[in-house]
N, C-alpha and C positions, 0 to 999 in steps of 0.2 A: 726369511726376510724379517727385518726389524720393523715393528709397528710403532706408531706414535699415539699415545692416549693421555688424557688428563686423569690422574689418579690421586685421590685425597688432596685436591687443590693444587697439584703440581703437574705441569706438562712433563711427560716421561716417555722414554723409549722402553719398549717391551721386547725381550727375547723370550720366545714362547716355544718350548719343546714338549714332547710327550711327558717327560719326567719332571722338568723344572720350568717354572715361569719366573723370569727376573725382570723387575721394573727398576729403572734408573732415572732419577729426576734430571731434566736438562739443566736446571739450576743447581750447581754444586755436586752433581753426580752421586747423590745419595741413593743407595741400593735398597729399596723396599717399596712395596711388599715383595718377598720372594717366597714362592710356593715350591717346596721340595716334595718329591713323591706324589706329584699331582695326578698321576695315572692310577692311584690307589683310592680306596674309599675314604681314606683318612689322611689327607695331605698335611704337611707340617709347614707352618708359617711362623718362624721364630722371631722375626724382627719387629721392632717398635716403630710406630708412626706417631708424631706429636699430636696432642689433643686439640690444638688450634688450627689444624690443617683446614683450609677453606674459610677461615674467619677473617683473614687479612688484618691482623693486629698491627699496631705501630711497633716497629723494630728500630732500635737505636743504631746509628751508624757504627760500623765495626762489628756488629753482632748479626750480620745478615745470614750467617749460618743457621740461625734459628728459623728462618722462613721455611726451608724445605725439611728441617731436621727429622731424620728417620734412618733406620737401617744402619748400613755401614758406609762411610765415606773416607776419602783420603785427605790428610791434613799436611800442608806444606806452606808454612811451618806449623807444627803442632803446638797448641797451647794458647793462652789468653793474652799475655803481655808481649807483643811482638815488635816492640820498638827497639831497633838495634842499628847502630852505625848509619843513622839518617833514614833508615827504612821504618815504615809504620804499617805493618801487615795487620789485617783484621784477624779476629779470633779464628784460629785454625786455617788461616791463609785463603788466598784467592780460589784455590782448588775446591774449597768447601761451599762456595756460594755463587761464583760466577758461572756464566753459561759455558757448557761444553759443546763441542761440535761433533756430530756423527761423522766418522771417517769412512765407514763402509757399511752398507746395509744389505749386502748380498749373502752374508753367512747365515746358516741355520743353527750354528752351535757356538757362536762367539759374537761379541760386540766390541768395537774399538771407538774410543772418543778421544778428542784432542783439545788442548787449551794452551793459549799463549799467555804467560804471566806478565804483568806490567810493572808491579812494584819492584820486583827484581826480575830482570829480563830472563826469559827462558821459555821452554815448552814442556808440556807433560802429555804423555799418551797413556790413557787408561784402557786396559783390555780385560774383559771377563770371558772366560772360556768354560764350556761344558764338555764332559766326556761321556760317551755312551756307556750306559750301565752303572754310572756312579751318581752319588748324591752329594757332589762337591762342586764348588765354584773355585776356579783357578784365576786369581786376580793379580795383575801386574800393573805397576805405574813406572814408566820410563821417563826420567827427567834429563833434559838436555839444556845446556847453556846457562844453568842456574848456579852461578859461582859464589862460593863463600859458605860459612857455617850455617846449618839449618837443622832444627828439630823436625821430626817426621813421624807420622803414625797413621794407623787404621783406627777407626772410631765406631766399632760395632755397638749397637744399642738394643736392649731387650726390654719388653714391657714388664711392669711389676704386677701383672694380673694373677700369677700363680707363684708358688714358692720355687725359687731358683737356688741351686747349689753351685757355688763358684769355686774353681780351682785352677791352678797353673802348674807348669813345670816347677821343680824344686827351686827354692829361692835362697839367696844369701841373707836378705833381710828386706824390710820395707820401711817407708816413711809415710806419715800422715801429712795432709796439706798444711801449709803455713798460712795463718791469718792473724790479724790484729784484733784485739778486743775480746769481750766475754762471750764468744760463740754466736755473735750476730753482726751482720754487716749488710746494709742496703737492701733489706728485704729477704736476706738469707739467714737460716739458722743452722748451726753446725753442732754435731754431737761428739766428734772426735777431737782429742787434744791436738793442739797446734804443733806441727812439725816434730813429731815424736817417732823415734825408731822403734820397730817391733820385729819379731822373729817369725810370726805366723799370722795368717789371715784370721785364724780362730781366736786370737787374743790381741786385740788392738786397743790402745789406750783411749779413754774417753775423757770428757770434761767433768764427770761426776765422781764424787768421793764415794758414794754408796755403791756404785757399780763402775769401778775404775777400768774395766775392760769389757769389750763386746766382741761378738763373733761376726766378722765381716765376710765370711764364706757363705752366708745365707742372705737372701733378699726376696721380698721386701722386709725391712727391719727399721726400727727407730723412726716411726712415722712422725712427720713434722720437721725432718732434718734433711740436709743435703751435705754429703761428705765426699772427699776425694782422698785417695791414698794410692801408693805405688809400690809394687814389688819388683825386685831385680833378679833375673834368672841367673842361676849358676852356669858358668861357661864350661859345661861338661859333655855336651852332645852337639851333633851337627844340625839339630832342629830343636825348637822349643814349642810349647803349646799352651793354650788357654781353653777352658771348657765351662759351659753353662749347662747344668743338668736340670731338666724340668720333669720330675717323675710323675706329677699329676697329669701331665700331657703326654707322657710316654716317650719322650725323646731327649736327646742331648745334642747340643751344638758344640763344635770344637773348631779351633783355629790352629794352623801350623805355620811356623815362621822360621826365618833364619835369625838366630840370636845375635849374630854379628851385625845385622841390619836393624833389628828391633829387639833390643836387649832387656826390655822391661814391659810391665803391664800396669796401666793406670786404671783404677776402678772409680767410676763416677756413680755414686749411689744417691739418687735423687728421689726421695720419698715424701713429696708434698712439702718440701722445705724451702721452696722459693715462692715469694708472694708478689713480686713485681710482674708487669706484663711482659710476655704473654703467659707466664707460668701460672700465676693466680692461685697458687696453693693446691693445684689439682693434678699435678704431674707426678707419676711414679714410673721410674725406669732405671735401669742400670747400664752404664757404659762399660764394656770390657775392651779396653783400648791398648792394643799392642803398639809400643812406641819406642822411639829414641828421643828422650827429652827429660827435663827436670820437672817431675810432676806435671801440672798444667800451666807452668810459669812462662812458657813461650821462649822466644829468642833472648829476651832480656836477661835471663838466667842461664838457659841451656847453652848458649853460645860462648859463655865465659867460664873461667875456672870456678868451680863450685864444690860443695862438700862431697858430691858424688864423684866428680872427675878426679878429685884428690884420692879417692879410694879405688880408682881404676875403672869406674863405670862410665861408659860413653853416654853423653847427653846431647850430642850434635854430630852430624856428619859434615865434614868440610868437602864441599863439592868443587870439582874442577870444571870450568866452563867448557873445556874442550873434550870432556869425558862423559860418557853416558852413565847414569846412576839409576839402578832399577831396584824397586821394592817388590818382591814376590810374596804372595800370601794365599793360603788355602782356607776356605770355609767349608765345613762339612756338617751333615746331620746324620744321626743314627737313631733308630728305634731302640728302646731299652726294655729289658724285662722287669717285672715287678721285683722290688728289692734293690734295684740299681739306683743309688741316690746321689753319689758324688764321685767324680773321677779322681782316682789315685795316681794312675800312670797311663801314658800313651806310648806304645812301643812299636817299633818297626817289626813287621812280620810279613814275609813273602812279598806280595804285591800290594800291601796296604799297611794298616795299623791295627793293633789289638788295644782296645780301650778297657781299662780295668777299674772297677769300682772299689771303694773302701769296704764294701760288703763282700768282696771276693768274686762277684759276678763280672763277666766280661762280654764284650761284643767285638766283632771284627768288621772292618769296612775297607773296601778297596780304595786306595789313594795312590796317585803318582807322585811319590816323594821327591823324585828327581827334579820336579818343577821348581822347588825352592832354590836350587843352585843353578837354575838354567841361565 
């Protein structure tokens, strides 16, 4: 049975099993806290919850996603500037802040939620499933009646409380976020150079002559700044992945996705670099956001021809109102041995995946990979 509780200032649904406890906000469907391996003496709680939870700060219109901000949520459309063809979607779309409806409360191992969108007419069904003996979340979003081009994405967020090592499937290249001015805008400070191409997360261009490059595979870093960048997966496998390794806490989180649906990953690296309300210079978190979009620019750029589409990279899906569009996504956590500090590869093996570190150490976890193409 699905329970209802108020958690960190938000009314939430709770799916509670012996192994995993999943909390999902009614407003926006943000998934956190999530406790993995809760039947052990050392459960894993990987996801972020905003520091203003319960404070009720003033939130500007269009930024309502900041009210529940936590964990992972679904963006339709993904990004910030979503004015397109007479539409004016809020940041990350209605799915990120409006009320979801519980579709069925009878299951012990899954939860289904629904929402009707208004700005562009359609409906979305969110489903989170658990499987016996696994430390994974199988998440799907089924979109119906939502016709036209749209950026789309998952928006997983992790706290900057301990050192995190970030990695993804092999990439073609990446871009830093575009902004105007000398690294400052409306209460935000940026450390990365504006809209510069790079080849590796470990060598990303900065605004500084003395240190022209920085390592964006490690967080927290560059305290006092907020930066956004995007990497684009090579189209060479039937699945792609992202990973956050937290060796001080003894675990790693990984995501598995269909690269035809979510062909890139946006990193939002916020380390006390935003000073307007409700951030107030106190927030440290990293978003590892598997998306189809042009950076965080929303429909205004993603739906049109752009520098990425001219290079064969999809930044929007064109949905047909009479066809169902489904985004499947897998979250998983694994305990890691000492010396396992950053993921080099995730490979299919038997009925799961083998996760390999740059140090040569590896761990295996059971995963139903068929879900991604279901």
